[in-house]
C-alpha positions in Angstrom: -6.0 29.3 26.2 -6.5 32.3 23.8 -6.5 30.0 20.6 -8.9 27.6 22.3 -11.3 30.4 23.1 -11.4 31.0 19.2 -14.8 28.9 19.5 -16.6 31.9 21.0 -16.3 33.7 17.6 -18.6 31.2 16.0 -20.5 31.1 19.5 -21.4 34.8 19.4 -22.2 34.8 15.7 -24.6 32.0 16.4 -26.4 33.7 19.0 -26.9 36.7 16.8 -27.9 34.6 13.6 -30.1 31.9 15.4 -33.3 33.0 14.3 -32.1 33.0 10.6 -30.4 29.6 10.9 -32.0 26.7 9.3 -33.1 23.8 11.4 -30.5 21.4 9.7 -27.9 23.5 11.3 -29.5 23.8 14.8 -27.5 20.7 16.1 -24.1 22.1 15.1 -25.0 25.6 16.8 -26.0 23.6 19.8 -22.5 22.1 19.6 -20.8 25.2 19.2 -22.3 26.6 22.1 -21.5 23.6 24.5 -18.1 23.7 23.3 -18.0 27.4 24.5 -19.2 26.0 28.0 -16.8 23.3 27.9 -14.0 25.6 27.4 -14.8 28.0 30.4 -15.0 24.5 32.2 -11.7 23.5 31.0 -10.2 26.4 32.3 -11.8 26.5 35.8 -10.9 22.9 36.6 -7.5 23.2 35.2 -6.9 26.2 37.5 -9.0 25.0 40.4 -8.1 21.3 40.4 -5.3 20.9 38.0 -7.3 18.1 36.4 -10.0 18.8 33.6 -10.0 15.3 32.2 -13.7 14.6 33.3 -14.7 17.7 31.5 -13.1 16.6 28.2 -14.2 12.9 28.5 -18.0 14.1 28.9 -17.8 16.7 26.0 -16.2 14.1 23.7 -19.4 11.9 24.1 -21.8 14.8 23.6 -19.8 15.9 20.3 -20.0 12.7 18.8 -23.8 12.3 19.5 -24.5 16.0 18.5 -22.6 15.4 15.2 -24.4 12.1 14.3 -27.6 14.3 14.9 -26.3 17.1 12.6 -25.3 14.4 9.8 -28.9 12.9 10.2 -30.3 16.2 9.7 -28.5 16.5 6.4 -30.0 13.5 5.2 -27.0 11.3 5.3 -29.0 8.4 7.1 -32.3 8.9 5.3 -31.9 5.3 3.6 -29.6 4.1 6.3 -31.3 4.6 9.5 -29.8 1.5 11.0 -26.4 2.8 10.2 -27.2 6.0 12.7 -28.6 3.7 15.5 -25.6 1.2 15.1 -23.2 4.3 15.1 -25.0 5.7 18.2 -24.7 2.1 20.1 -20.9 1.9 19.1 -20.1 5.4 20.4 -21.9 4.6 23.6 -20.6 1.5 24.5 -17.0 2.1 23.3 -17.2 5.4 25.6 -18.2 3.3 28.6 -15.9 0.6 28.0 -12.9 3.1 27.5 -13.8 5.1 30.7 -15.3 2.3 33.4 -14.1 -0.9 32.2 -10.5 0.3 32.3 -10.8 1.8 35.6 -9.3 5.0 34.2 -12.4 7.4 34.5 -11.2 11.1 35.7 -7.6 10.3 35.4 -7.1 9.5 31.7 -8.5 10.6 28.3 -10.7 8.2 26.4 -8.3 7.6 23.6 -9.7 4.5 22.0 -13.4 6.2 21.7 -11.7 9.5 20.6 -10.1 7.5 17.7 -13.2 5.5 16.9 -15.5 8.6 16.8 -13.0 11.1 15.2 -12.4 8.4 12.6 -16.1 7.9 11.7 -16.7 11.5 11.7 -14.0 12.1 9.2 -15.7 9.3 6.9 -18.8 10.7 7.3 -17.5 14.3 6.5 -15.7 13.3 3.2 -19.0 11.5 2.1 -20.9 14.6 2.7 -18.1 16.8 1.1 -18.1 14.3 -1.9 -21.8 14.7 -2.5 -21.8 18.6 -2.5 -19.2 18.8 -4.9 -21.7 17.4 -7.3 -24.5 19.4 -6.1 -23.1 22.9 -5.4 -21.3 25.5 -7.4 -20.1 27.8 -4.8 -18.9 25.5 -2.2 -16.8 27.9 -0.3 -20.1 29.8 0.7 -22.0 26.6 1.6 -22.1 26.2 5.4 -22.0 22.5 5.2 -19.1 22.1 3.2 -16.9 24.8 5.4 -18.2 22.5 8.4 -17.2 19.3 6.9 -14.0 20.4 6.0 -13.2 21.6 9.4 -14.2 18.5 10.9 -12.2 16.6 8.5 -9.0 18.5 9.3 -9.6 18.8 13.0 -10.4 15.0 13.6 -8.0 13.5 11.0 -5.3 15.1 13.2 -7.0 13.7 16.3 -6.7 10.4 15.0 -3.1 10.8 14.6 -2.5 12.6 17.8 -4.3 10.2 19.8 -2.2 7.1 18.1 0.5 9.0 19.1 -0.5 9.0 22.6 -1.3 5.3 23.0 2.0 4.1 21.0 4.3 6.7 20.3 4.8 9.5 22.7 5.4 7.7 26.2 8.9 7.9 26.0 9.2 11.8 24.6 7.7 14.5 26.6 8.9 17.2 24.1 7.3 15.2 21.1 4.2 14.9 22.8 3.9 18.8 23.8 4.7 19.6 20.0 2.2 17.6 18.7 -0.5 19.1 21.4 0.7 22.4 20.3 0.0 21.5 16.8 -3.5 20.1 17.5 -4.2 23.5 19.5 -3.3 25.3 16.3 -5.5 23.1 14.0 -8.4 23.5 16.7 -8.3 27.4 16.3 -8.2 27.1 12.5 -11.1 24.8 12.5 -13.0 27.3 14.8 -12.4 30.1 12.4 -13.7 28.1 9.6 -16.8 27.2 11.8 -17.3 30.9 12.3 -17.5 31.7 8.5 -19.8 28.6 8.1 -22.1 30.2 10.9 -21.9 33.5 9.0 -23.3 31.7 5.6 -26.0 29.8 7.4 -29.5 30.6 6.0 -32.8 29.4 6.8 -33.3 27.9 3.2 -31.2 25.4 1.6 -29.9 26.1 -1.8 -29.8 22.6 -3.1 -31.5 19.1 -2.3 -29.1 16.4 -0.6 -29.2 13.0 -2.8 -27.8 10.8 -0.3 -28.3 7.0 -1.3 
């Protein structure tokens, strides 16, 4: 629980720096704050009802759409707006199908949706990192670079973990717990990376994106 609450570091920094943060980073800051609220709700539902699946499922959809908004702000879809709308449609349709057509809403996490959107976010993050490597000299001080590195690390492992849940962990509770523990540690690591990213956020961008 303590490791999961590491998201509050970036959330608190975001509160104090909000007026100094450029518009392109606002979707990410909103996501951080929603993540903080989600962790509180997760803890409450886990202790009160012994089931926080609904909170996690709802957060996954919000997270996927806010991250698409963030990448749109970066200019990643400037010349591919149809791709943005396509991804939004795919995310919503897969989320609805995974949660309602399967009849598992509230009782099971949306594993297929998590795999689809996590894989998509990894691709978008890698695309952004590649662009930054050719436009930025001090990438370690670039908040966009740090955010995308964090997203790549976390969602790559999430895809692996969800695949194990679907196809490889049904017969081994110990292995399942080990994989989950690793995800918690990776989540903490990415939260710390996000905290550094928020620290480096400024109103003006020191570069211009050239996505094509």
